[in-house]
C-alpha positions in Angstrom: 127.5 -97.8 -20.1 124.8 -98.2 -17.4 121.4 -96.4 -18.3 118.2 -95.7 -15.7 116.5 -98.9 -17.0 119.9 -100.9 -16.0 119.6 -99.8 -12.1 119.3 -102.9 -10.0 116.5 -103.4 -8.1 116.1 -102.9 -4.1 115.7 -106.4 -3.9 119.1 -107.2 -5.7 120.4 -104.3 -3.5 119.5 -105.8 -0.3 120.9 -109.1 -0.9 124.5 -107.8 -1.0 126.7 -109.8 1.0 128.3 -106.9 2.5 124.6 -105.8 3.7 124.8 -109.0 6.0 125.4 -107.8 9.3 122.4 -104.9 9.0 118.7 -104.8 9.4 116.1 -105.3 6.5 115.4 -102.0 7.3 118.5 -100.7 7.1 119.2 -102.8 4.0 116.3 -101.3 2.4 116.9 -97.7 3.2 120.4 -98.1 2.4 119.3 -99.6 -1.2 117.0 -97.0 -2.1 119.6 -94.0 -1.3 121.8 -95.9 -3.4 119.8 -96.5 -6.2 118.5 -92.5 -5.5 122.1 -91.5 -6.1 123.1 -93.3 -9.0 119.6 -92.2 -10.5 120.6 -88.4 -10.1 124.0 -89.2 -11.3 122.9 -90.8 -14.1 120.3 -87.8 -15.1 123.2 -85.2 -15.1 124.9 -87.3 -17.4 127.7 -89.1 -15.0 128.6 -92.8 -15.7 127.6 -94.9 -13.1 129.5 -98.5 -12.5 127.6 -101.4 -10.4 130.4 -101.4 -8.2 130.1 -97.7 -7.3 126.5 -97.9 -6.3 127.1 -101.3 -4.1 129.7 -99.2 -2.2 127.0 -96.1 -1.7 124.6 -99.1 -0.2 127.4 -99.7 2.3 128.1 -96.4 3.0 124.7 -95.1 3.8 124.3 -98.6 5.8 127.3 -97.7 7.7 125.9 -93.7 8.3 122.6 -94.9 9.3 123.8 -96.9 12.3 126.7 -94.7 13.1 126.2 -93.9 16.9 126.1 -90.1 17.6 126.1 -90.1 21.1 128.9 -88.7 22.6 130.1 -89.5 26.3 128.8 -86.5 29.3 129.2 -86.2 32.9 126.4 -84.7 34.6 128.0 -82.5 37.5 124.4 -80.5 38.1 123.8 -82.2 41.4 127.5 -81.4 42.7 127.1 -77.9 41.8 123.6 -77.5 43.4 124.3 -79.3 46.3 127.8 -78.2 47.4 128.0 -74.7 46.0 131.2 -75.2 43.9 129.7 -73.5 40.9 
């Protein structure tokens, strides 16, 4: 069973091979978020496996680099200049 003292360090989390494609800042932030997630779960009395922390770090890194922009069509000039609106 894992306890708070056995939580991995941010440096160890950043060195995960599955985080290699991300920037150092994204790796550090995702690692901190995953460790905080595990800490909250442990304080609530839940068990946490090391693999779960690693998986959460990867998920947080992917979430941070996900694009949220959606394509848009700007037709305001067409409406203004042609009177079609």
